[in-house]
C-alpha positions as CSV (number, residue, x, y, z in Angstrom):
1,M,60.0,14.4,155.7
2,P,57.1,15.4,158.0
3,T,54.2,17.5,156.7
4,F,53.1,20.5,158.8
5,R,50.1,22.7,158.3
6,I,51.0,26.3,158.8
7,S,48.1,28.8,159.2
8,V,48.1,32.6,159.5
9,V,44.9,33.8,161.1
10,D,43.3,37.1,162.1
11,Q,39.7,38.3,162.3
12,A,39.5,39.0,158.6
13,F,41.2,35.9,157.0
14,R,42.8,32.5,157.4
15,A,45.5,31.2,155.1
16,S,46.6,27.6,155.5
17,N,49.1,25.5,153.6
18,D,50.8,22.2,154.1
19,H,54.6,22.2,154.0
20,E,57.1,19.3,154.1
21,L,59.8,20.5,156.4
22,A,62.4,18.7,158.4
23,S,61.3,19.8,161.9
24,F,58.8,21.7,164.0
25,D,61.5,24.4,164.4
26,E,61.7,24.9,160.6
27,A,57.9,25.0,160.4
28,R,57.7,27.6,163.2
29,K,60.3,29.8,161.4
30,H,58.5,29.4,158.0
31,G,55.2,30.5,159.6
32,I,56.7,33.5,161.3
33,K,58.5,34.6,158.1
34,A,55.2,34.3,156.1
35,A,53.3,36.4,158.7
36,L,56.1,39.0,158.7
37,A,56.0,39.2,154.9
38,I,52.2,39.7,154.9
39,G,52.5,42.3,157.7
40,A,55.3,44.2,156.0
41,G,53.1,44.5,152.8
42,E,50.1,45.7,154.8
43,V,52.2,48.3,156.7
44,A,53.9,49.4,153.5
45,N,50.4,50.0,152.0
46,G,49.4,52.3,154.8
47,E,48.1,50.1,157.6
48,P,49.6,51.4,160.9
49,Y,49.5,47.9,162.5
50,F,49.1,44.3,161.5
51,G,48.8,41.4,163.9
52,V,48.0,37.7,163.3
53,E,48.2,34.3,165.0
54,V,50.4,31.7,163.4
55,L,49.5,28.0,164.1
56,V,51.7,25.0,163.4
57,E,49.8,21.8,163.3
58,D,50.6,18.1,162.6
59,G,47.3,16.5,161.6
60,D,44.8,17.3,164.3
61,E,47.5,18.2,166.9
62,T,48.4,21.9,167.4
63,L,52.2,22.0,168.0
64,G,52.6,25.7,168.4
65,R,50.7,29.1,168.4
66,F,52.5,32.4,168.0
67,V,51.5,36.0,167.8
68,V,53.2,38.0,165.1
69,S,52.8,41.8,164.7
70,V,54.2,44.5,162.5
71,G,53.6,48.2,162.9
72,A,54.9,51.6,162.1
73,S,54.3,54.8,164.0
74,S,55.8,58.2,163.4
75,L,57.7,59.7,166.4
76,Q,56.3,63.1,165.6
77,Y,53.6,64.2,163.2
78,G,54.8,67.1,161.1
79,G,57.6,67.9,158.8
80,A,59.5,64.9,157.5
81,S,57.4,62.4,159.5
82,K,54.2,63.7,158.0
83,A,55.7,63.4,154.5
84,L,56.5,59.8,155.1
85,V,52.8,59.1,156.1
86,D,51.0,61.1,153.4
87,G,53.6,61.7,150.7
88,S,53.5,65.5,151.1
89,N,56.6,67.7,151.0
90,P,58.1,68.6,154.4
91,K,58.2,72.4,155.2
């Protein structure tokens, strides 16, 4: 089975791991899922937006680069939407 290096990169960090996966398509899906999981955690912890680049490499060759972003924005700021953001009770 081929080994792919999957990296999740933004301005603050770079996480890379080697994975034995059957194909580039599986490596691409694995990298995107990892980035979405990280982003979901960041947004759940209060960040309004999370964006990273996912790289899939085979040795020194870059096979694919993808931008993955996760965000949350209230449609209105007040009442129930405000409660979701700051934990207060809606009026």
